[in-house]
Backbone as a ProteinNet text record, in pm:
[ID]
protein_1_A
[PRIMARY]
XXXXXXXXXXXXXXXXXXXXXXXXXXXXXXXXXXXXXXXXXXXXXXXXXXXXXXXXXXXXXXXXXXXXXXXXXXXXXXXXXXXXXXXXXXXXXXXXXXXXXXXXXXXXXXXXXXXXXXXXXXXXXXXXXXXXXXXXX
[TERTIARY]
12567.3	12557.6	12430.1	12391.6	12247.9	12261.5	12092.3	12088.4	12009.5	12020	11924.9	11888.4	11750.8	11683.8	11645.3	11700.6	11630.7	11534.7	11478.4	11298.1	11223.2	11263.1	11205.4	11261.9	11357.5	11451.2	11425.6	11487	11473.2	11596.8	11646.5	11760.6	11656.5	11745.2	11696.3	11816.2	11818.8	11912.2	11942.5	12062.2	12095.2	12035.2	12025.6	11968	11801.6	11750	11623.6	11599.7	11701	11663.9	11572.8	11619.8	11499.5	11388.4	11340.4	11197.3	11160	11234	11148.1	11139.7	11234.5	11196.2	11117.2	11075.2	10961.5	10829.6	10832.3	10719.6	10688.8	10801.7	10778.5	10764.8	10845.4	10867.1	11008.2	11127.9	11232.5	11267.1	11289.2	11312.4	11395.7	11393.7	11486.6	11596.8	11611	11712.2	11827	11795.9	11888.1	12051.7	12097.8	12266.3	12296.8	12450	12480.5	12543.7	12533.1	12608.9	12666.2	12778.6	12849.6	12764.8	12797.8	12736.5	12755.2	12852.9	12896	12793.6	12756.7	12653.3	12525.9	12484.4	12337.6	12342.4	12483.5	12446.3	12445.8	12506.9	12498.9	12361.7	12281.2	12139.9	12038.4	12048.6	11943.5	11948.8	12076.4	12096.2	12089.6	12089.7	12106.8	12016.3	11957.8	11893.8	11948.5	11873.4	11948.7	11971.3	12100	12124.2	11986.5	11994.9	11920.1	11878.8	11748.8	11699.9	11729.9	11762	11801.7	11708.4	11703.1	11607.7	11671.3	11664.6	11752.3	11668.1	11724.4	11671.2	11771.9	11744.5	11834.2	11897.8	12025.7	12115	12142.3	12161.8	12178.4	12248.1	12333.4	12386.9	12329.5	12195.9	12147.3	12171.5	12255.5	12302.7	12210.8	12200	12146.3	12221.7	12179.4	12225.8	12126	12167.3	12090.6	12070.7	11959	11897.3	11833.5	11828.6	11722.7	11584.1	11528.8	11390.9	11311.3	11215.3	11102.4	11018.2	11006.6	10937.9	10794.3	10744	10626.1	10507.4	10392.9	10290.7	10181.9	10117.1	10051.4	9983.9	9904.9	9840	9919.3	10031.9	10136.6	10192.2	10213	10259.6	10159.3	10015.7	9929.5	9899.7	9932.8	9890	10018.3	10157.2	10270.9	10239.4	10182.4	10156.3	10046.2	9954.2	9859.3	9880.6	9962.5	10040.4	10110.3	10195	10280.5	10180	10095.3	9998.6	9954.2	9876.8	9850.6	9935.6	10060.1	10167.9	10189.4	10194	10217.5	10124.9	10004.1	9869.3	9863.4	9894.5	9880.8	10005.5	10103.3	10229.3	10147.7	10108.2	10040.4	9926.1	9852.3	9748.5	9801.1	9931.4	10005.7	10062.8	10136.6	10167.4	10087.3	9975.7	9858.7	9773	9745.4	9645.5	9614.3	9724.5	9718.2	9682.6	9750.9	9727.4	9577.7	9495.9	9357.2	9269.3	9306.5	9226.5	9250.5	9368.5	9392.1	9340.4	9304.5	9248.7	9112.2	9026.7	8877.8	8875.3	8946.5	8917.2	8967.5	9031.4	9076.8	9189.5	9273.1	9412.7	9524.3	9533.7	9614.3	9703.2	9800.4	9910.6	9922.6	9937.7	9951.1	10059.9	10182.9	10286.6	10253.5	10174.9	10137.9	10019.2	9950.5	9825.3	9898.6	9996.4	10085.1	10133.1	10175.9	10239.3	10128.9	10013	9887	9868.7	9855	9780.2	9887.4	10021.9	10123	10102.1	10104.2	10066.8	9935.5	9837.6	9686.9	9715.3	9795.6	9819	9911.2	10004.2	10089.1	9996.6	9895.1	9806.1	9718.1	9678.8	9604.4	9688.3	9828.5	9915.5	9927.6	9950.8	9977.3	9848.2	9716.2	9639.1	9575.7	9647.1	9638.4	9745.2	9823.1	9960.7	9898	9906.3	9872.2	9937.9	9873.1	9932.6	10001.6	9962.5	10041.7	10190	10198.4	10316	10341.7	10382.5	10374.1	10489	10453.2	10558.8	10528.2	10595.5	10577.8	10622.5	10509.8	10555.2	10663.3	10726.3	10801.6	10732.8	10777.5	10713	10768.4	10666.9	10715.9	10795.8	10856.1	10946.7	10902.2
12523	12453.4	12464.7	12482.4	12475.9	12374	12341.4	12255.3	12347.4	12343.3	12429.4	12307.9	12329.5	12253.6	12330.3	12292.9	12370.8	12339.8	12256	12222.4	12336.5	12370.4	12440.5	12596.6	12616.6	12720.9	12769.6	12712.7	12716.6	12653.6	12715	12686.1	12613.1	12525.7	12448.1	12464.7	12491.8	12487.1	12352.5	12321.8	12189.9	12156.6	12260.7	12263.9	12189.2	12251	12178.1	12062.2	12022.2	11902.2	11821.4	11767.3	11642.1	11676.2	11801.8	11834.8	11860	11887.6	11870	11738.6	11643.3	11506.7	11467	11491.9	11433.7	11475.8	11610.3	11673.9	11623.8	11569.2	11505.3	11618.9	11754.9	11836.6	11856.7	11767.2	11779.2	11757.8	11837.7	11765	11689	11591.7	11492.2	11544.4	11669	11673.4	11812.1	11809.2	11910.9	11857.6	11989.4	11978.6	12047.9	12010.8	12098.4	12233.9	12331	12453	12510.8	12590.5	12642.4	12757.9	12838.9	12970.2	13073.2	13080.8	13191.9	13177.9	13067.9	13068	13089.8	13055.7	13100.5	13248.2	13310	13438.6	13525.3	13502.7	13547.5	13512.4	13428.2	13396.6	13405.9	13405.1	13394	13494.8	13536.8	13628.8	13770.7	13804.4	13936.6	13971.6	14091.8	14127.4	14103.5	14054.4	14053.2	14147.5	14134.9	14258.5	14333.1	14466.4	14531	14462.9	14457.1	14388.6	14210.4	14177.7	14018.9	13957.4	13822	13709.7	13584.8	13515.1	13391.8	13265.8	13190	13087.3	12963.9	12847.4	12741.1	12739.9	12699.3	12721.5	12562.2	12543.9	12431.9	12325.6	12381.9	12300.7	12252.5	12328.3	12284.3	12373.7	12480.9	12545.9	12680.8	12757.6	12922.3	13019.8	13067.5	13181.7	13281.9	13427.8	13529.5	13555	13568.9	13620.2	13741.3	13781.8	13932.3	13890	13980.3	13990.7	13991.5	13902.7	13919.9	14051.9	14119.1	14231.1	14201.8	14320.8	14285.4	14293.3	14221.2	14242.4	14393.1	14394.8	14537.4	14550.7	14442.3	14400.6	14413.3	14338	14383.3	14525	14578.8	14716.5	14801.1	14793.4	14874.9	14853.1	14713.6	14698.9	14766.6	14729	14819.4	14955.9	15031.5	15189.4	15205.5	15125.7	15154.9	15126	15030.3	15018.5	15139	15161.7	15299.2	15439.2	15447.7	15559.6	15547.5	15437.4	15446.2	15416.4	15399.5	15420.3	15580.7	15643.5	15787.8	15846.4	15820.9	15879	15842.5	15708.8	15710.8	15784	15816.2	15912.4	16055.1	16088.6	16219	16234.2	16161.4	16141.2	16144.1	16071.1	16082.9	16222.9	16288.9	16401.9	16536.1	16520.4	16600.9	16592.3	16507.3	16459.2	16572.6	16601.2	16685.4	16818.2	16890.3	17013	17005	16892.5	16905.4	16916.9	16859.3	16882.5	17025.8	17079	17205.2	17302.7	17268.3	17355.1	17366.2	17243.9	17238.6	17314.3	17324.3	17394.1	17519.5	17585.3	17719.5	17734.2	17651.6	17656.7	17666.9	17648.9	17624.9	17742.1	17743.4	17887.3	17879	18017.3	18041.4	17958.4	17949	17870.5	17717.4	17664.8	17502.2	17504.3	17612.4	17596.5	17624	17672.7	17678	17536.6	17447.7	17306.4	17227.2	17240.2	17150.5	17175.6	17299.2	17325.3	17264.6	17272.8	17191.3	17055.5	17019.1	16841	16802.6	16893.8	16822.8	16856	16959.1	16961	16829.3	16795.4	16684.1	16558.4	16564.3	16427.5	16429.6	16563.2	16536.9	16493.2	16545.5	16510	16386.1	16317.8	16167.6	16095.5	16134.8	16052.1	16058.7	16154	16175.1	16141.9	16032.8	15969.8	15897.3	15871.8	15769	15624.9	15529.7	15399.3	15347.9	15394.4	15348.3	15378.2	15520	15578.3	15662.3	15601.3	15678.8	15775.3	15938.9	16020.6	16092.3	16032.7	16080.9	16222.3	16293.5	16453.8	16419.2	16555.3	16574.7	16611	16568	16576.8	16742.3	16795.6	16912.1	16892.1	17036.2	17028.2	17047.9
3869.6	3748.4	3749.8	3564.8	3527.8	3405.9	3383.6	3295.1	3179.9	3042.1	2970.6	2867.4	2832.3	2749.5	2612.8	2512.9	2361.2	2328.3	2375.8	2330.9	2411.1	2555.3	2613.6	2612.2	2562	2565.5	2707.1	2818	2949.1	3018.5	3139.1	3235.6	3342.8	3393.1	3506.6	3598.5	3751.9	3845.5	3899.9	3875.8	3943.4	4101.2	4167.1	4303.7	4308.3	4195	4172.1	4088.6	4028.6	3934.9	3979.6	4110.7	4170	4155.8	4220.4	4237.9	4081	3982.8	3847.9	3790.3	3832.9	3792.3	3879.2	4001.7	4056	4027.4	3967.3	3923.4	3775	3696.4	3553.4	3484.2	3515.3	3447.6	3389.8	3419.6	3386.6	3235.7	3140.8	3006.5	2978.9	2856.3	2850.5	2774.7	2711.8	2616.1	2670.9	2819.9	2867.5	2865.7	2872.7	2865.6	2968.4	3028.8	3160.7	3079	3159.3	3096.2	3234.4	3241.3	3340.8	3368.9	3470	3556.1	3432.3	3372.9	3263.9	3157.2	3115.3	2998.5	3055.8	3170.9	3250.5	3277.3	3309.5	3357	3196	3082	2967.7	2922.2	2937.5	2887.5	2963.4	3091.5	3164.7	3280.5	3305.5	3456.9	3432.6	3278.5	3239.8	3139.8	3111.7	3018.4	2885.8	2777.4	2655.9	2560.1	2510.4	2425.7	2363.4	2303.9	2241.6	2105.8	2081.7	1967.4	1937	2047.8	2075.8	2162.4	2126.8	2177.6	2184.4	2300	2322.4	2264.8	2191.4	2124.1	2141.9	2108.2	2104.2	1973.4	1961.1	1828.5	1769.3	1672.2	1624.3	1673.5	1747.5	1860.1	1984.8	1993.3	2109	2253.3	2219.5	2310.9	2295.6	2386.3	2384.5	2292.6	2226.6	2142.6	2137.8	2060.4	2028.3	1922	1867.7	1740.2	1738	1621.4	1622.8	1649.1	1729.1	1770.5	1639.7	1655.2	1510.2	1553.1	1423.4	1423.5	1489	1562.1	1636.5	1520.4	1575.7	1478.1	1496.1	1410.1	1403.4	1536.4	1592.6	1703.5	1854.2	1822	1954.4	1935.1	1817.5	1854	1873.1	1850.3	1939.6	2079.2	2112.3	2250.1	2335.1	2274.9	2357.8	2335.5	2255.9	2270.1	2361.2	2349.6	2446.5	2594.7	2604	2759.9	2779.4	2709	2711.1	2748.9	2677.8	2732.4	2849.6	2879.5	3018.1	3128.6	3114.8	3206.6	3222.8	3098.6	3115	3166.7	3137.7	3222.1	3353.1	3388	3552.9	3600.8	3552.8	3588.2	3608.3	3490.6	3520.9	3634.6	3664.9	3740.3	3879	3893.6	4018.5	4083	3959.2	3974.3	3996.6	3941.7	3948.2	4055.5	4127.9	4216.5	4322.6	4370.2	4466.9	4431.2	4314.5	4256.4	4212.2	4169.4	4133.9	4259.2	4382.2	4473.6	4538.8	4530.6	4583.9	4489.3	4366.8	4265.4	4310.1	4319.8	4356.5	4464	4546.9	4693.3	4705.5	4573.9	4567.7	4657.5	4653.8	4772.1	4634.1	4537.6	4442.4	4420.5	4419.7	4391.8	4232.6	4194.2	4073.7	3976.3	4060.8	3990.1	3986.6	4086	4080.5	3964.9	3953.2	3850.2	3716.8	3672.4	3545.8	3549.4	3642.3	3629.2	3609.3	3668.3	3625	3484.1	3446.9	3296.8	3212.6	3239.6	3168	3154.3	3284.2	3280.8	3226.5	3207.8	3161.6	2992.6	2964.4	2817.4	2775.7	2836.6	2812.9	2802.9	2918.1	2896.3	2785.1	2750.7	2593.1	2502.2	2502.4	2380.5	2387.5	2512	2525.8	2470.7	2496.1	2456.6	2323.9	2238.8	2098.2	2009.1	2092.2	2028.9	1954.6	1813.1	1700.7	1706.7	1731.5	1790.9	1667.1	1532.6	1436.3	1405.4	1451.3	1453.9	1571.1	1698.3	1809.2	1816.3	1861.5	1856	1978	2091.8	2224.5	2269.8	2334.7	2359.7	2497.8	2485.4	2593.1	2724.6	2841.8	2960.4	3022.5	3090.2	3137	3242.7	3274.4	3372.2	3515.6
[MASK]
+++++++++++++++++++++++++++++++++++++++++++++++++++++++++++++++++++++++++++++++++++++++++++++++++++++++++++++++++++++++++++++++++++++++++

């Protein structure tokens, strides 16, 4: 069993209830919810485009996710850029060392060039309207 607080939009497991009470962090507005409710709203990822909120009845419900602000969208795009560039670095690091030592095969040199071209394309993605390039094979 779990408890759900609409004011905190959070679940609290029954096994930790006394710990929350002792710490003074157990909300006054909790209601008991069964495991099925907890599993739907906390145990799994939300449905696409939805976020959890407290319904008018005080129980959890899904609503459409609010649109991201321009700043949030820019942050999201920049984080994705960094993730993709880190992936390129991980994939190409050995090849770059081999290239600098003159040990890189022609086949791997072609792959390195393809990945470096991809990295340039990722870097040039416009945050306002991201159009992500395809990764090399």
